N, C-alpha and C positions, 0 to 999 in steps of 0.2 A: 880864382874865378870863383870856388867853391863856399870860399869865406865872403865873394860879392856876391852871392846868389842871399849865401842867409841872411846878410844882415839887410840887402832890399826885402828879404818875408817879414823880419821883421817889424820894419820902418812903417811897410806898408801893412801888415795889421794892423801894427799899435795907433794909425793912420784910422785906419776902419772902428777900431770900437773905441775912438777918441769923440767919433762923430753923431752926433743929437741923432736918435732915429727920428723919420718924417713921420707922422701919424697921415690915417689913408685915409680922402675924400671921399667920405659915406654918407650917406643918410637916409634915413628909414623913417619911412610914413605911416605910422599907424592911423589908420582909419576902423572904429565902427562903425557896423550897418552900414558898409560901403561897399554898391554893386556894382560892373564894367561900365552899365548904362547910365548911373548918374554922373560920373564926366564928364564938362562939357565936349572932350574929345571925342565921346560915343553918342553925342547928342544927347544930352544931359543937362538939366538946370545949373546945377557946379560949373563956373570959369573956371577953365586951366587953360590957360591961351599956350603954356610954355611945355607941357609936356608928352 
């Protein structure tokens, strides 16, 4: 039983290390001189329909 558990742990850890790591879905928006009142969702001139 201990041998079976040991083999299972080794195989599981090998499968995890072989898997390609996924990249996180992160979008960084950097805007210079942009205030909250400039965006369309707050009544500004710049249209931002999906924010």
